[in-house]
N, C-alpha and C positions, 0 to 999 in steps of 0.2 A: 307608231305612236299610239299608246292606249287612249281610248276615248274616255274623257272625264266630263260627266255632266256637272255643270256649274252648281255649286251649293247656293243656298239662299243667303245672300250677303246681309240681308236685313235681320234675319233671325239669329245668325251667328251660332248655329246649333252646336257645332263641334269644336271649332278652333279655340274657343275660350272656355271649354270644359276642362275641369281638373283631370289629372291622370296620376295613378300611383304605379310605380315600377319597383318591385321588391322593397316596399316600405318607404320609398322616396316619393313624397307628395309634390306634384307640380301643379301650379295654378292654371296653366293652360297647355295647349299642344304645340306651342311655338318654341323652337330651340335655335340658339345661335350656333350655326354649323361651324366646325373648327376651321380656323385659319392660323397658320403660324404667325406669331405676333412680331417677332424680332424686336422685342422691347426689353430683353433681359440684359443684365450685366454680363461681362465676358465669362464669369464663373457660373453662369446659368441661373443666378438669383433673380427673382422678380424685382422690379423697380417701381418708382412712382408712376412711370408710364404704363406699366402693367395694371396697377390699381385703377388709374384713371380710365383706361380702356374698358375694363370689365365693369366698373361701376356705371359708366354711361350706358353700356349695353343692358345691364340689369335694370337700371332706372327707366329704360325705354319700354319695358314691359315683357321681355322674353321670359318664359317660365323656366327655361333651362339654358345654361351656357356650357358648351364643351370647349375646353381650352384648345389652343393650337398644340401640336405635338411637342412633348417634352422628352428629351433623350434619357434613356435608361442607363446608359454608360457613355463614357467619353468617346469611344470609337463610333458611336451612333449619332454624334452631334452633326447636324447638317449645316448650321450657320453659327457664326461666332456670337450672335446676339439672340440665340434660341434659348428658351427656358429649359432647365434641366431638373430632373428628379432622381439624380444619380448618386447623391450623397446626403447623409443625414443633416448636414449643415443647411440644406435648402429648406427643411421642414418648417422651422419657425418663421422664415421669411415670407411665407404665403399667408400668414395669419390675417394681416390687415386687408388684403384683397378679398379673401374668403368672407370675412366679416362684413365688408362693404357690400358684397353681392347679396349675402343673406339679408342684410338690412333693407334691401330693395324688394324682398319677397321672392327672389330667384334662387335656384339651386345651381351648383357648378360642379362639374366632374372633370377630371384631368385625363387628357389623352396622352398615352405613353407609347413611345415609339423608338425604333432604331432606323437610321437613315439608309443603311445598305448601300446600293450602287448610286444613290442620288445625293451624296454628300458634296457640298461645295468645295472647291479647291482651297478656299481660304480657311476652311475648318479642318482640313486634313492634318493628320498628326504624324507625318513622316512616311507612313506606308500607304499603299493603295487601299481604298475602302473595300470592305468585305461584302460578299453577296453569295447566293447559293452556287453560282457559276461565274466564270470570268465573262463579264458583260460590258458592252460599251455604254458610255454616258454621252449622249449627243447634245447636251447643253454645256457641260464643262469639259468635254472632249478628253476623256481618259477611259481606261479599262479597269474594271474592278477585279479583285482576286477571289478565288474560290475559298470558302470558309472550311475550316477543319471541323471534324466531329466534336472536338473539345470546345471550340469556339461556339458552336451552335448550342451546346448544352449550357455553357456559361451565359449566353444571351437569354435563354429561357429563365434561368435563375435570376438574372438581372431584372427582367420584367416583373417577377414576383416581388423582389426587393423594392422596386420602384412603386408598385401598387401599395405595399405596406407603408411606404413613406407618404404617399398621397392620402391614405386614410388617416394617418397620424396627424398630418397637416390640417385636416378638417374638411377635405373635399367630400362631396356627397356621393361620389362613385368614381370609377375609372373606366376609360375606354381603351381597349387594345387596338392600336392602329395597324391594320393589315390591308391597307389600300394604297393607291396612288403610286405604286412602283417602288415603295420603300421595302425594307428587308423582308418582313413577313409576307407582304404582297408578292414579292419576287419568288419566294419559296412556293407559294400556292400556284404560280403560273407555269404552265408547260412551255410557254414561250421564253421564260427566263430561267427556269430550273431545269438544267440539262443533266442533273445527277442521276446515277443509277446505283443508289445505296439506300441506307435507312431513311434518307431525307428526300428522296426523289426517284422517279422512274415510273410512277403511276399516281393516280389521285390519292390513294390511301397514304402512300409514303410522303407525298407533297404536303398532306394535311398534318403530318406528325408534329412538325414544329409548332403549328397553331395549337394543337392539343396540349403539347408540353407547356407552352406559354400560358394557355388558359388555366391549366391545372395548377401551375405555379402561382398565378395571380389569385385564384380562388382559395388556395391553401393559405396565402398570405393575408387575405382580407376577411375570410369567413363567408358563410352562406347568406348572411343578412346584409351584406354590403353590395350595392348595385355594381355589376360588371357588364359593361357594354363592349361591343366590338364594331369596328368599321372595316368592311371587307370590299375588295374589288370584285364586282360581278363580271369583270372582263377587262383586259388591258386596252381594248378598243371599244368604241361605241358604234354599232352598225344598226341603222334603222330602229333606234331606240332600245336595242338589246345589247347587253354586254357580250363581248367575245374575247377569248373563249369562255364558254359557260362555266360558272363557278358556283352554281347553286348547291352543290354537294357540301361546300364549306358551311353554308348557312345552316343546313340540316345537321351537319356534324356538330356545330356549336350548340344548336338547340338541344341535341341529345346530351351534351355535356352540362347543360343547365344555364346557358347564357341568358341574361336578363333582357337585353334589347340589342337590336342589330341596325346599324346604319350602313347603307349601301352606296357604292360609288362605282365609276368606271374610269379607266384611263391611267396614264402615267404622266410624269412631268413633260416628256417630249411631245405628247399630244393633248396636253391639258385643255387647250382652247377649242378642241372639238370633242372633248369628253367631259371631265368633271368641272372645269371652269369654262364652259362653252361661251364663246363670244369673240371679240376682236383679239388679234395677236399683235401687240404693239412692238414690232420687231426693232424699231428704232431705239426703244428703251431697253429691250433685252440685249441689244448689241452694244450698249454703252461700255466704253473702255475695253472693247474687244478688238481683235485683229480684223483687218479688212475681209479676210476669208470667212471668219465667223459671222461678220455682219452680212455678207452676201448670202451665206447659208441660211441665216434666220429670215432674211427677206424672201428667199425662195420658198421656204417652208410656209411663211405667212401667206404668200400668194396661193400656194397649193391648198392650204387649209380654208381659205376664205369662203368657198361655196358651201362648206359644211359647218360653219361656225355660228350660224344664226341662233338666237334665243327667242322663240315665239311661244313655246309651251314648256311645261316641266318635261325634261328630256330623258329621265330614266324611270319615269313612272311605269312604263310597260314592264320593266324588270321587277319592280316591287309587286305589281299586280300578279305577275306570273308566280312569284314566290307564295303569295297568298293563295292563289288557285291551286298550287301544288301541295298545300296543306301546312305551310309554316305558321306556327302559332306564336312564335316570339314577336313581340312588338317591333315594327319596322319604322325606322327614322328615315325620312326621305328628303334629301336636298336636291338642288339642281334645277334652276330656271323658274322657280316659283316666284312670280312677281305680282299676282293678282289675288285679292281676297277670295274671289269666286273660285279660283283654281284650288286654293288651299282648302276651302270648304268642300269642294267636289272630291278631292283626294280622300278626305276623311269620311265623308258620307258614303262614298262608293267603296269603302274598305280597301283602298289601294295601299294606305299606310296609316300609322298611328300617331305620328308626329310630323310636323312640317319644319323643315330646316331651311334657313337662309343665312348666307354668309356675306356676300357682296352687298345685298340690299341693306343689311344692318350695319355694314361699315359706313355706307353713305348716309343712312337714315336710322340711327339706333332707336329712335322713338316710333318706328313704324308700327309695332304691335299696339302701342297705346293709341296711335292715330286711328288705326282700324277699329279698335274697341270703342273709341269715342264717336264713331259713325262716319268719319271721313274715310271713305272706301276707295279713294284714288289709288291707282297702281303704285307700286314701289318705284322710286325715281331712278334707281340704278339702271344704266343702259348697257351694262356688261362690256365696258370699254377695256377692262382687264389691266388697266395700269396698276391697280393695287396688287394684282397677282404678279405682274412682271417686276415691280419694284421690290416685292418681298420674296416671293418664291424663287426668283431668278437672281436678283441682285443682293438680297439680304437686308434691305432697308425696312424700317418700321412700317407695319401695316396701317393703312389709313385709306380713305377715299382721296384720290389725287385729281379727280375731275372737278374743276372749279366752276361748273356751269350754273349752279343755283344755290339756294340757301340750305340745301340738305347736305352740303359737302364739308361740314365742319370737321376739322382735324380731331382725331380721337387719340 
């Protein structure tokens, strides 16, 4: 774990400083880290629930909001209630939400994605989900199929089209989702990409789809529109470092002209000891599943328990190493940040450039304003992970499900 000297919580030197990224002016360094909302209509359209959710987050003081992943085509839809940016009909439907966020002084960028091997059974469309190789899914218990060369090229084009729609809708930028075990993340990983062709076999060829996607997105939106990416620094989190190492992707994207980089570790199967570190509510994850599946989840929860605690920012070491290795692209750091002093320390020690929180802002969307007002108590989120289990596993609407105190209002 990287050593982070606490910042001065009284002076608040960095967290509430403005920041400009490729012309996008942010009022502070706090961003709502992306979480799939599962608040959409079945056709992918945003709803009143979507608008209420993001309006409350923006009102709470976050300078930037990154939406949950929106699918770029129907084959990449993970949940029936997931937002889409796959068709032109979606564009005008986002207008009210974006205007509401802007009205609170925040900016909002859309995360665009393809689910790959992590598509829920409910969202399948007749055939097995596509991935770089035929891979097992240990949450929904199926095996993906290997993508063809034609399909890969079509996906890259679909990312570009989706980015163009997000820009037309009024978003302030886009983020390419290449983390969490989803499609692009799987292509980048030697543990999941077993190909030996133009799209796999070594680091350069595994990076090719990411390059094609980035170039398609940049061509679609132009040079003056912010393009972010979220990448896995590893499929596993070992001693605060991502494994296997994926720093070459960060530097490859920097050479291409990426505007900002968010980092993550882990995939859905090991989320509670990687990117959503904390408790694994196996009883909720096993709801409406077979006895065998419930027993499997209980066993995994037991094995994960010694590694699941959240005491400090848990991927800060990886961010610090990227900085020390010379990465100049602004880094967005989520993962276990619960204290104002930790956030200030990360910024003042040049570990990262923005502070991301997801679960704390689900529970307490007003946390940024609370800290700014001088109330420096820690975030009240206890990483119970019921929000993650209900949404990322079961496909229910994102919210804080812990009814323990006044910060748990449904969003």
